[in-house]
C-alpha positions as CSV (number, residue, x, y, z in Angstrom):
1,M,-3.0,-13.3,-28.6
2,S,0.4,-13.1,-26.8
3,V,-1.1,-11.5,-23.7
4,N,-3.4,-13.2,-21.1
5,S,-6.5,-11.4,-20.0
6,P,-6.8,-10.2,-16.3
7,K,-9.1,-13.1,-15.7
8,E,-6.6,-15.6,-17.1
9,V,-3.8,-14.0,-15.0
10,I,-5.8,-14.4,-11.8
11,D,-6.7,-18.0,-12.7
12,A,-3.0,-18.6,-13.3
13,A,-2.1,-17.0,-10.0
14,V,-4.7,-19.3,-8.2
15,E,-3.0,-22.4,-9.7
16,V,0.5,-21.1,-8.9
17,G,-0.6,-20.5,-5.3
18,K,-2.1,-24.0,-4.9
19,T,1.2,-25.5,-6.3
20,K,3.4,-23.4,-4.0
21,V,1.3,-24.3,-0.9
22,G,1.4,-27.9,-1.9
23,I,5.2,-27.9,-2.0
24,S,5.5,-26.2,1.4
25,S,3.0,-28.6,2.9
26,G,5.3,-31.6,2.7
27,N,8.0,-31.5,0.0
28,Y,10.5,-29.7,2.3
29,G,13.6,-30.7,0.4
30,K,12.3,-29.3,-2.9
31,L,11.1,-26.1,-1.1
32,A,14.5,-25.6,0.5
33,V,16.3,-25.9,-2.8
34,L,13.9,-23.6,-4.6
35,S,13.9,-21.0,-1.8
36,M,17.7,-21.0,-1.5
37,L,18.0,-20.6,-5.3
38,A,15.7,-17.6,-5.2
39,G,17.9,-16.0,-2.5
40,V,21.0,-16.7,-4.7
41,Y,19.3,-15.1,-7.7
42,I,18.3,-12.0,-5.9
43,A,21.9,-11.7,-4.4
44,F,23.3,-12.2,-7.9
45,G,21.2,-9.3,-9.1
46,G,22.4,-7.3,-6.2
47,I,26.1,-7.7,-6.9
48,L,25.5,-7.0,-10.6
49,S,23.7,-3.8,-9.8
50,L,26.5,-2.8,-7.4
51,V,29.3,-3.4,-9.8
52,I,27.7,-1.7,-12.8
53,G,25.8,1.0,-10.8
54,F,28.9,2.2,-8.8
55,G,31.5,1.3,-11.4
56,F,31.6,4.7,-13.2
57,P,32.2,7.2,-10.4
58,E,33.6,9.8,-12.7
59,I,30.5,9.9,-14.7
60,T,27.9,9.4,-12.0
61,A,29.4,11.8,-9.5
62,G,27.7,14.7,-11.3
63,N,24.7,12.7,-12.5
64,P,23.3,10.9,-9.4
65,S,20.3,9.6,-11.2
66,L,22.5,7.8,-13.7
67,Q,24.0,5.6,-10.9
68,K,20.4,4.7,-9.8
69,L,19.4,4.0,-13.4
70,L,22.4,1.7,-14.0
71,S,21.8,-0.2,-10.8
72,G,18.1,-0.4,-11.6
73,C,18.8,-1.8,-15.0
74,M,20.9,-4.6,-13.7
75,F,19.1,-5.8,-10.6
76,P,16.0,-7.3,-12.4
77,I,18.0,-10.3,-13.5
78,G,17.3,-11.8,-10.1
79,L,13.5,-11.8,-10.5
80,I,13.8,-12.8,-14.2
81,L,15.7,-16.0,-13.1
82,V,13.2,-16.6,-10.3
83,V,10.2,-16.4,-12.6
84,L,11.5,-18.0,-15.8
85,L,13.5,-20.8,-14.2
86,G,11.3,-21.4,-11.2
87,A,12.1,-20.6,-7.6
88,E,10.4,-19.7,-4.3
89,L,10.8,-16.0,-3.5
90,F,9.2,-14.7,-0.3
91,T,8.2,-11.3,-1.8
92,G,6.6,-12.8,-4.9
93,N,4.7,-15.4,-2.8
94,N,3.3,-12.5,-0.8
95,A,0.9,-11.9,-3.7
96,L,0.8,-15.2,-5.5
97,L,-0.7,-17.1,-2.5
98,I,-3.5,-14.7,-1.9
99,P,-6.0,-15.3,-4.8
100,A,-6.2,-19.1,-4.0
101,Y,-6.7,-18.2,-0.3
102,M,-9.5,-15.8,-1.3
103,K,-11.1,-18.7,-3.1
104,K,-10.8,-20.8,0.1
105,H,-8.5,-23.4,-1.4
106,Y,-6.5,-23.2,1.9
107,G,-6.5,-21.2,5.1
108,V,-4.3,-18.6,6.7
109,W,-1.7,-21.0,8.2
110,P,-0.5,-22.6,4.9
111,V,0.1,-19.1,3.6
112,V,2.0,-18.0,6.7
113,K,3.9,-21.3,6.8
114,N,5.0,-20.9,3.2
115,W,6.1,-17.4,3.8
116,I,8.2,-18.3,6.9
117,L,9.9,-21.3,5.3
118,V,10.6,-19.5,2.0
119,Y,11.9,-16.4,3.9
120,I,14.4,-18.6,5.8
121,G,15.5,-20.4,2.6
122,N,15.9,-17.1,0.8
123,F,18.1,-15.9,3.6
124,V,20.3,-19.0,3.6
125,G,20.8,-18.8,-0.2
126,A,21.5,-15.0,-0.2
127,M,24.0,-15.3,2.6
128,A,25.8,-18.3,1.1
129,F,26.1,-16.6,-2.3
130,T,27.2,-13.3,-0.7
131,Y,29.9,-14.9,1.5
132,F,31.3,-17.5,-0.9
133,L,30.8,-16.0,-4.3
134,V,31.1,-12.3,-3.6
135,Y,33.1,-11.6,-0.4
136,L,35.6,-14.5,-0.6
137,C,36.0,-13.8,-4.3
138,G,37.0,-10.3,-3.5
139,L,34.4,-8.7,-5.8
140,T,33.9,-5.7,-3.5
141,A,37.4,-5.7,-1.8
142,A,38.6,-2.7,-3.8
143,D,37.1,0.8,-4.4
144,P,34.8,2.0,-5.7
145,Y,32.8,-1.1,-4.7
146,H,34.3,-1.4,-1.2
147,S,33.3,2.1,-0.2
148,A,30.0,1.9,-2.0
149,I,28.7,-1.2,-0.3
150,I,29.6,0.2,3.1
151,K,27.7,3.4,2.4
152,V,24.7,1.4,1.1
153,A,24.6,-0.8,4.2
154,E,24.9,2.1,6.6
155,A,22.3,4.1,4.8
156,K,19.8,1.2,4.9
157,V,20.0,1.1,8.7
158,S,20.0,4.8,9.2
159,M,16.4,5.4,8.1
160,S,13.4,5.5,10.5
161,W,11.3,2.4,11.0
162,G,8.3,4.0,9.4
163,M,10.3,5.1,6.3
164,V,11.6,1.6,5.8
165,F,8.1,0.2,6.2
166,L,6.7,2.6,3.6
167,K,9.6,1.9,1.2
168,G,9.0,-1.8,1.8
169,I,5.4,-1.4,0.7
170,S,6.5,0.3,-2.5
171,A,9.2,-2.1,-3.3
172,N,7.0,-5.2,-3.2
173,W,4.2,-3.5,-4.9
174,C,6.6,-3.1,-7.8
175,V,8.0,-6.6,-7.5
176,C,4.5,-8.3,-7.5
177,L,3.3,-6.1,-10.3
178,A,6.3,-7.4,-12.2
179,V,5.2,-11.0,-11.4
180,W,1.7,-10.2,-12.6
181,L,3.0,-8.7,-15.8
182,A,5.1,-11.9,-16.3
183,L,1.9,-14.0,-15.8
184,S,0.1,-11.9,-18.4
185,S,2.7,-12.7,-21.1
186,R,2.9,-15.9,-23.1
187,S,6.3,-15.2,-24.6
188,F,9.8,-15.5,-23.1
189,V,10.7,-12.0,-24.1
190,G,7.4,-10.6,-22.7
191,K,7.9,-12.3,-19.4
192,M,11.5,-10.9,-19.2
193,A,10.2,-7.4,-20.0
194,G,7.4,-7.7,-17.4
195,C,9.9,-8.6,-14.7
196,W,12.4,-5.9,-15.7
197,L,10.3,-2.7,-15.9
198,P,8.8,-2.5,-12.4
199,V,11.8,-3.9,-10.6
200,M,14.1,-1.4,-12.4
201,A,11.8,1.3,-11.2
202,F,11.8,0.3,-7.5
203,V,15.6,0.0,-7.4
204,A,16.1,3.4,-9.1
205,L,13.6,5.0,-6.7
206,G,15.4,3.6,-3.7
207,Y,12.7,1.4,-2.2
208,E,13.4,-1.4,0.3
209,H,13.2,-5.1,-0.6
210,S,13.8,-7.4,2.3
211,I,15.5,-10.2,0.3
212,A,17.7,-7.8,-1.5
213,N,18.7,-6.4,1.9
214,M,19.9,-9.9,2.8
215,F,22.6,-9.3,0.3
216,F,23.4,-5.6,0.7
217,I,23.5,-5.3,4.4
218,P,25.5,-8.5,5.2
219,L,28.0,-7.7,2.5
220,G,28.4,-4.2,3.8
221,M,29.1,-5.7,7.3
222,M,31.6,-8.1,5.9
223,E,33.4,-5.2,4.3
224,G,33.5,-3.3,7.5
225,A,30.3,-1.2,7.7
226,N,29.4,0.1,11.1
227,V,26.3,-2.0,11.4
228,E,25.4,-4.4,14.2
229,V,23.3,-7.6,13.6
230,M,20.4,-6.5,15.9
231,Q,20.5,-3.0,14.3
232,A,20.1,-4.6,10.9
233,I,17.2,-6.8,12.1
234,T,15.2,-4.1,13.9
235,T,15.8,-1.1,11.7
236,S,15.8,-2.8,8.2
237,F,14.8,-6.5,8.0
238,I,11.6,-6.3,10.2
239,P,10.1,-3.1,8.8
240,A,11.1,-3.9,5.2
241,T,9.6,-7.4,5.5
242,L,6.3,-6.2,7.0
243,G,6.1,-3.5,4.3
244,N,6.8,-6.1,1.6
245,I,3.9,-8.2,2.9
246,V,1.5,-5.3,2.7
247,G,2.7,-4.2,-0.7
248,G,2.5,-7.7,-2.2
249,A,-0.4,-9.3,-0.4
250,L,-2.7,-6.3,-0.1
251,F,-1.9,-4.0,-3.0
252,V,-1.5,-6.8,-5.6
253,G,-2.8,-10.2,-4.4
254,C,-5.9,-8.8,-2.6
255,A,-6.5,-6.0,-5.0
256,Y,-6.5,-8.0,-8.2
257,G,-8.2,-11.0,-6.5
258,Y,-11.1,-8.7,-5.4
259,I,-11.3,-7.2,-8.9
260,N,-11.3,-10.5,-10.8
261,L,-12.5,-13.2,-8.5
262,T,-16.2,-12.3,-8.7
263,K,-19.0,-14.8,-8.6
264,N,-19.3,-14.5,-12.4
265,N,-15.7,-15.4,-12.7
266,D,-15.7,-18.4,-10.4
């Protein structure tokens, strides 16, 4: 069969979690590179979704869902690169580290430590890509991209804390389901499809992904959006990050760990 069973998927997640915690427990150079690469990949998906999604204003003006669909179809390349090439993504790790924790292979601190270090690395990678390979390259200097990214950034910091938190839960629920689907497939195409479908859905629905926001909001600020640093942190990054943790760790990692890590399956 080309599809792994739920038990095989959870066993794979346990091994992945143990490997990831092992890297963050001492191999900091490798962790830094893998984390920064993940930030770059997500930012790459972000600029592609912006250019394609907002590149047909005449068509999408009267068809608002089309813009969302186009952006959603492009953004998943980031997670596809993370999963298939190997990288450390904070939001994916929210779920992947939980099954092995539930089997007591490590405690809470290694999980939190991994999340913190990977989050920082994702931020560095996303910011570097955004500044050097998007902003300095002038990819969003002209309209419709210039106006679009400013509107996107300002919209992301205009929502209430609770709304961003809830949208953060939904976003990473989708992202981690995508990771689970990729683990369930044994083929290259199957893994790509598994990554693509849920991520496309969360982007089209307008949910909030903390690492993606490390691209959208800073780029909007670079292009002149009326957004302050502390405003971005308190109204977007913090609630989106906390929501992402709940959506990934609880709704995917814990849920499927509870379902499949029974005594009969140990």
